[in-house]
FIMARVO-178472 format. One record per residue (C-alpha): residue in one letter; y, x, z. Coordinates in steps of 0.25 Angstrom, whole numbers, padded with zeros to 4 digits, always signed. Example, Ala and Ser with C-alpha at 12.3 -4.5 7.8 and 13.67 -1.06 7.14 Angstrom:
% FIMARVO-178472
A-0018+0049+0031
S-0004+0055+0029
END
This chain:
% FIMARVO-178472
M+0100-0169-0030
A+0090-0172-0041
C+0076-0174-0036
F+0066-0162-0033
R+0054-0163-0042
K+0040-0159-0036
A+0034-0161-0049
G+0029-0150-0060
F+0037-0140-0067
D+0043-0149-0078
L+0057-0143-0081
C+0063-0145-0095
R+0058-0135-0105
Q+0071-0136-0113
L+0077-0126-0103
S+0070-0115-0110
R+0079-0118-0122
T+0092-0117-0115
L+0090-0105-0106
S+0100-0093-0106
S+0092-0082-0100
S+0080-0076-0107
V+0071-0076-0094
N+0072-0091-0094
S+0068-0094-0109
F+0056-0103-0110
A+0056-0105-0095
L+0058-0118-0087
R+0071-0112-0080
S+0085-0111-0084
H+0088-0098-0076
S+0080-0088-0068
C+0082-0086-0053
G+0090-0073-0056
E+0101-0077-0066
L+0110-0087-0060
R+0124-0082-0056
A+0137-0088-0052
G+0141-0091-0066
D+0129-0101-0066
V+0135-0110-0056
G+0134-0125-0060
K+0122-0123-0069
R+0110-0131-0069
V+0097-0122-0068
T+0082-0123-0067
L+0076-0111-0059
C+0061-0108-0057
G+0055-0098-0047
W+0048-0095-0034
V+0053-0099-0020
P+0051-0088-0010
R+0057-0096+0002
I+0066-0107+0005
R+0077-0107+0016
K+0082-0120+0022
L+0095-0122+0030
G+0093-0132+0041
K+0085-0144+0041
K+0093-0151+0030
G+0100-0139+0024
P+0098-0134+0010
L+0086-0126+0005
F+0088-0112+0000
I+0078-0107-0010
P+0078-0094-0017
L+0071-0096-0030
R+0065-0083-0036
D+0060-0080-0050
S+0058-0067-0058
Y+0073-0065-0060
G+0079-0068-0046
I+0082-0078-0035
T+0091-0090-0035
Q+0094-0097-0022
L+0091-0112-0023
V+0098-0122-0014
V+0092-0136-0011
N+0103-0144-0004
D+0099-0159-0006
Q+0086-0161+0002
S+0085-0176+0000
D+0071-0175-0006
N+0064-0171+0007
E+0051-0169+0001
V+0056-0159-0009
S+0064-0152+0001
E+0053-0151+0010
S+0044-0145-0001
L+0055-0135-0004
A+0056-0131+0010
S+0041-0129+0012
L+0039-0123-0002
P+0030-0111-0001
P+0035-0097-0004
E+0034-0093-0019
S+0033-0107-0024
V+0038-0110-0038
I+0049-0120-0040
S+0059-0124-0051
I+0072-0130-0048
K+0084-0136-0055
G+0098-0135-0050
F+0112-0130-0052
V+0118-0116-0049
A+0128-0116-0037
K+0137-0105-0031
R+0133-0100-0018
P+0143-0100-0007
D+0150-0087-0005
S+0143-0085+0008
M+0129-0087+0002
V+0130-0077-0010
N+0118-0068-0010
K+0122-0055-0016
A+0108-0050-0016
L+0104-0060-0027
S+0109-0060-0041
T+0110-0075-0040
G+0116-0074-0026
E+0129-0081-0030
I+0122-0094-0034
E+0112-0104-0029
V+0105-0116-0036
Q+0106-0130-0030
V+0093-0136-0033
E+0092-0150-0039
S+0077-0151-0042
V+0064-0143-0039
D+0051-0142-0045
F+0040-0136-0036
V+0033-0129-0047
N+0022-0121-0039
E+0021-0120-0024
S+0015-0108-0019
S+0002-0112-0012
I-0003-0098-0007
A+0001-0090+0005
L+0009-0078+0000
P+0003-0065+0003
F+0016-0059+0005
Q+0031-0062+0004
L+0038-0060-0009
S+0052-0053-0007
S+0062-0050-0018
T+0070-0041-0009
D+0060-0033-0001
E+0058-0021-0010
S+0049-0015+0000
F+0039-0027-0001
P+0030-0023+0011
V+0017-0029+0006
H+0005-0021+0003
E+0003-0018-0012
D-0011-0024-0012
L-0006-0037-0007
R+0005-0037-0018
L-0006-0034-0029
Q-0015-0044-0024
H-0004-0055-0026
R+0003-0048-0037
Y+0008-0061-0043
L+0017-0062-0030
D+0020-0048-0030
L+0026-0049-0044
R+0036-0059-0040
R+0043-0048-0032
E+0056-0043-0037
E+0051-0029-0038
M+0039-0032-0046
Q+0047-0042-0055
R+0058-0031-0057
N+0047-0020-0060
L+0039-0029-0070
R+0051-0034-0078
L+0057-0020-0079
R+0044-0015-0084
S+0045-0026-0095
K+0059-0022-0099
V+0055-0007-0099
S+0043-0010-0108
S+0052-0018-0117
A+0062-0007-0118
I+0051+0003-0122
R+0046-0006-0133
H+0060-0008-0139
F+0063+0007-0139
L+0049+0010-0145
T+0048-0001-0156
S+0062-0004-0159
L+0069+0010-0158
H+0058+0019-0162
G+0047+0012-0170
F+0035+0013-0161
V+0024+0003-0163
E+0017-0004-0151
V+0002-0004-0153
E-0008-0009-0143
T-0020+0000-0142
P-0034-0005-0136
T-0037-0006-0121
L-0052-0006-0124
F-0055+0009-0128
R-0067+0018-0127
R-0070+0028-0116
T-0064+0042-0119
S-0062+0055-0111
E-0047+0054-0108
G-0047+0057-0093
A-0046+0045-0084
R-0057+0035-0081
E-0058+0023-0089
F-0060+0008-0087
L-0073+0003-0095
V-0074-0010-0101
P-0088-0016-0104
T-0091-0022-0117
R-0102-0031-0122
D-0111-0019-0125
P-0115-0015-0111
E-0116+0000-0115
K-0102+0001-0120
F-0088+0000-0114
Y-0073+0000-0117
A-0064+0009-0109
L-0050+0004-0106
A-0040+0013-0113
Q-0034+0024-0104
S-0023+0025-0114
P-0020+0022-0128
Q-0020+0037-0131
Q-0031+0038-0142
F-0026+0025-0148
K-0012+0029-0150
Q-0016+0042-0156
M-0024+0034-0166
L-0012+0026-0168
M-0005+0039-0173
A-0016+0041-0182
G-0014+0027-0187
G+0000+0029-0191
I+0007+0021-0179
D+0016+0033-0177
R+0024+0027-0165
Y+0015+0019-0155
F+0017+0014-0142
Q+0012+0003-0132
F+0012-0001-0118
A-0003+0003-0116
R-0012-0002-0105
C-0021+0010-0100
Y-0033+0010-0090
R-0037+0022-0082
D-0047+0021-0070
E-0039+0031-0062
D-0037+0033-0047
L-0025+0025-0044
R-0012+0029-0038
A+0002+0022-0037
D+0005+0027-0051
R-0008+0023-0058
Q-0015+0010-0062
P-0029+0008-0069
E-0022+0000-0080
F-0008+0004-0083
T+0003+0004-0095
Q+0008+0016-0102
L+0019+0016-0113
D+0011+0023-0124
L+0018+0031-0135
E+0013+0039-0147
L+0020+0045-0159
S+0016+0053-0172
F+0023+0065-0176
V+0029+0068-0162
D+0031+0080-0153
M+0032+0081-0138
G+0047+0080-0139
G+0047+0067-0146
I+0038+0061-0136
M+0047+0065-0125
N+0059+0060-0132
L+0053+0047-0135
V+0049+0044-0120
E+0063+0049-0115
E+0070+0039-0124
I+0061+0028-0120
L+0064+0030-0105
A+0079+0032-0108
H+0078+0019-0116
I+0072+0012-0104
W+0082+0018-0094
R+0093+0014-0103
T+0090+0000-0107
V+0081-0006-0096
L+0083+0002-0083
K+0098+0004-0086
E+0098+0016-0077
E+0112+0022-0074
E+0106+0036-0076
P+0100+0037-0090
L+0088+0046-0091
Q+0091+0060-0094
L+0085+0064-0108
P+0077+0073-0111
F+0068+0073-0099
Q+0065+0086-0092
Q+0053+0094-0096
M+0044+0102-0087
S+0031+0109-0090
Y+0018+0105-0083
E+0017+0119-0077
E+0031+0118-0071
A+0029+0104-0066
T+0016+0108-0058
N+0022+0121-0054
S+0035+0116-0049
Y+0032+0102-0044
G+0016+0102-0042
T+0014+0091-0052
D+0015+0088-0067
K+0024+0076-0063
P+0035+0081-0055
D+0046+0073-0048
L+0059+0080-0052
R+0069+0071-0043
F+0068+0081-0032
G+0066+0096-0030
F+0056+0103-0021
E+0049+0111-0033
I+0036+0119-0030
A+0036+0134-0031
D+0027+0146-0028
V+0029+0153-0015
S+0034+0167-0017
N+0029+0180-0011
W+0015+0174-0008
E+0004+0185-0008
D-0009+0177-0009
S-0011+0175-0024
D-0023+0166-0021
L-0014+0155-0016
A-0003+0147-0023
V+0008+0145-0013
R+0018+0135-0017
G+0029+0128-0011
I+0039+0116-0012
R+0053+0122-0013
G+0064+0116-0005
N+0068+0113+0009
L+0059+0101+0012
S+0063+0101+0027
A+0076+0096+0023
F+0070+0083+0018
L+0057+0081+0025
S+0052+0083+0040
R+0040+0092+0042
E+0032+0080+0046
E+0036+0073+0033
L+0033+0085+0024
E+0019+0087+0031
K+0015+0073+0028
L+0019+0074+0014
V+0011+0087+0013
E-0001+0081+0020
K-0001+0069+0010
A+0000+0079-0002
A-0011+0088+0003
E-0021+0077+0003
E-0021+0078-0012
T-0026+0092-0013
N-0031+0103-0004
V-0019+0113-0003
T-0015+0122+0009
I-0001+0120+0014
G+0006+0132+0018
T+0011+0132+0033
M+0026+0134+0034
K+0033+0141+0046
W+0048+0142+0047
N+0053+0156+0052
K+0067+0154+0057
S+0069+0168+0060
Q+0067+0173+0046
D+0073+0160+0040
S+0060+0159+0031
L+0048+0150+0030
T+0034+0157+0033
I+0022+0151+0026
R+0008+0154+0030
I-0004+0151+0022
G-0017+0157+0028
D-0014+0171+0033
T-0002+0173+0023
E+0012+0171+0025
C+0025+0171+0017
S+0039+0168+0020
M+0051+0162+0012
S+0065+0156+0014
N+0063+0143+0021
T+0071+0136+0010
T+0061+0139-0001
F+0049+0130+0001
G+0047+0118+0009
L+0032+0117+0008
L+0021+0127+0004
A+0007+0126-0001
S-0004+0135-0005
G-0017+0134-0012
P-0022+0133-0027
R-0009+0132-0035
D-0012+0119-0042
K-0015+0112-0029
V-0003+0118-0022
S+0006+0114-0033
R+0000+0100-0033
L+0001+0098-0018
L+0015+0103-0018
G+0018+0094-0029
R+0013+0082-0022
I+0020+0086-0009
R+0033+0087-0017
S+0031+0073-0023
L+0029+0067-0009
I+0041+0074-0004
G+0049+0068-0016
N+0044+0054-0013
R+0047+0056+0002
L+0061+0060-0001
S+0063+0050-0012
L+0060+0039-0001
T+0070+0045+0008
K+0080+0046-0003
N+0081+0061-0001
V+0078+0063-0016
D+0092+0058-0019
N+0098+0068-0010
E+0095+0081-0018
L+0083+0087-0012
T+0087+0100-0017
T+0099+0105-0024
S+0091+0105-0037
D+0089+0090-0036
A+0104+0086-0038
G+0105+0076-0049
K+0091+0071-0050
R+0089+0058-0056
K+0081+0045-0053
Y+0071+0048-0064
E+0067+0062-0067
F+0059+0062-0080
L+0051+0074-0084
W+0042+0079-0095
V+0031+0087-0091
V+0026+0096-0102
N+0016+0106-0106
F+0004+0101-0098
P-0009+0109-0099
L-0018+0102-0110
F-0031+0103-0102
S-0034+0105-0087
I-0046+0106-0078
D-0054+0094-0073
D-0061+0092-0060
E-0074+0097-0066
G-0068+0110-0071
G-0067+0105-0086
V-0055+0104-0095
K-0048+0091-0096
S-0036+0086-0103
T-0023+0086-0094
H-0019+0073-0101
H-0028+0068-0112
P-0036+0075-0123
F-0027+0071-0134
T-0015+0080-0130
A-0011+0091-0140
P-0011+0105-0135
H+0002+0113-0137
S+0000+0120-0151
S+0002+0133-0145
D-0009+0131-0135
E-0020+0126-0145
A-0027+0139-0146
L-0030+0139-0132
L-0040+0127-0134
D-0051+0136-0137
Y-0050+0145-0125
D-0040+0141-0114
P-0037+0126-0115
L-0032+0125-0101
K-0020+0133-0105
I-0016+0123-0116
R-0003+0115-0115
G-0004+0101-0119
Q+0007+0094-0127
H+0008+0084-0116
I+0020+0078-0108
D+0021+0070-0095
L+0033+0062-0092
V+0036+0062-0077
V+0047+0054-0069
N+0050+0056-0055
G+0036+0062-0052
V+0029+0051-0060
E+0021+0054-0073
V+0025+0042-0082
G+0020+0047-0095
G+0012+0057-0103
G+0011+0061-0118
S+0007+0072-0127
I+0006+0076-0142
R-0008+0072-0146
I-0019+0080-0153
H-0019+0075-0168
D-0028+0086-0173
A-0042+0080-0172
D-0049+0093-0171
Q-0041+0098-0160
Q-0043+0085-0152
E-0058+0086-0154
K-0058+0101-0150
I-0051+0097-0137
L-0060+0085-0134
R-0073+0093-0137
D-0070+0107-0133
V-0060+0107-0122
L-0062+0094-0115
K-0077+0093-0118
V-0077+0078-0121
D-0084+0071-0132
A-0075+0070-0143
T-0082+0059-0151
Q-0077+0049-0141
F-0063+0052-0147
D-0068+0051-0162
H-0058+0039-0165
L-0047+0048-0161
L-0052+0060-0168
R-0054+0053-0181
S-0040+0047-0180
L-0034+0061-0178
R-0042+0066-0190
S-0037+0055-0199
G-0023+0061-0200
C-0016+0058-0187
P-0002+0063-0185
P+0002+0071-0174
H+0007+0062-0162
G+0010+0061-0147
G+0014+0051-0137
I+0015+0048-0123
A+0011+0037-0113
L+0021+0033-0102
G+0015+0026-0090
F+0023+0013-0090
D+0019+0009-0076
R+0023+0022-0070
L+0036+0022-0078
M+0040+0008-0073
A+0036+0012-0059
V+0046+0024-0060
I+0057+0015-0065
V+0056+0005-0054
E+0052+0015-0044
A+0039+0009-0040
A+0030+0016-0031
S+0017+0011-0039
L+0014+0007-0053
R+0009-0006-0047
D+0024-0010-0045
V+0026-0010-0060
V+0013-0017-0065
A+0011-0032-0064
F-0003-0032-0060
P-0008-0018-0055
K-0020-0013-0049
S-0021-0008-0034
F-0022+0006-0030
N-0037+0005-0032
G-0037-0001-0045
R-0039-0016-0041
D-0032-0028-0045
L-0029-0035-0032
L-0024-0047-0039
T-0036-0051-0047
K-0046-0043-0038
S-0051-0035-0050
P-0059-0027-0053
S-0070-0037-0049
T-0085-0039-0051
L-0089-0047-0063
END
């Protein structure tokens, strides 16, 4: 055997000119650790990667080393241990050390073939080793490429993200994210003539809704605000003649965080001139169909066009404006209820067939923490084959198969509570695989991804102080037939806004924009009661001869989380913030 070298990383750079695989171009390796197969037996190869562990058979037996890189695992075998110093160094090598080896590909004995590995038919007989970088810290957790549950607290993973990123799941998620974004760019620029434009991150504070992050300047009295979205910039691009714009935009919002929120996030931002709502929806559907066809290669293509549902129907039948349509259990009014001061609503379906009473009560209790709503008590009357519901001193009865759960109180709160309970039920049954077993007869044929357009949102709603606010943002155009209501009943105006929902997750929102400067100023000044002068830049651009336009923003992080079935956005972002908005890796924010 050729001698083992403990010196530096001095492999021949000419390798990069003779490589056959694109992932090895310009690199000091001939192959990745995931590409060698039985057809490569006899080849001389150079491999680089991490050593998670080393296994030794007997005192003088061979060393078995699973070498791992970003593309897979190849088993190395060190048979000749004549160099005791190097053999001892290998045997005592700390986990996650980096090495480079040269050797030749050999076929594994039939009894030792590992069918779980793509490289399981071969092994590499090592001829020389470079100890590139020995791991010198105690690992905070053990890496595993096969344990998908990975029982390590998320805070620890975020604190040592550079290790967490080595896991197979994170590698797969981030690489798929890159492929999806590349496919989108190709679709938009090469096939449909869109122009990618980067808009500023440093912006000015304007009244758009969410709290903003402020950036100090050299003038102690003046600040930038990090852009919540490129909304105003992309509208000014339409005024500037960039009639088909897109970008993967970084956005910043100081919001209360959840699993589907980050203080900084990425959205696929799109805007077009001379477009209607149907054109925007068709564009997004074709983008997603292109991803499913070319990147995901799903056996079941997306069914176009997506279903549409009004905001009123969604909130009335599902208790939310982002319903999950993969299962039934719709919400409906209870009939024959005499007390008109109460809204009494229920979840349709025989929940007891899927959940025990104890399980259901826990879900109800969890959902009830979000709002103050009275839950109707239910009593089964066997003799009359009916369900009796008592709320206060009033009772009503119905067939036991009609409703599985009832609630009473103000209609909006009742609907919101039942919607949350329904969502929790769906999550629970999904975990137990019951969603795949036709929860109700109407669920037959449900698909893995249920996309939905929610349309006809109210343009305005009431804020916490009793004032009027934009349901989405102040630049959404009203339906033309409702414009007259601006002067005397703005809360009844429908906005030309759409939301894209998939599996109960809102992944996008768009609208036709206001391109008439007078109407935009009127809404800002008279309806929303905000200082319109802070939008002078936008109003001037509209008055310059801005074409009618519209667009949409897709939450790219959320979309990827849906695609890879991640429980949190943090699993599809390389360096995310924790649930309280802190960067545990770099310990920021910090004092200056």
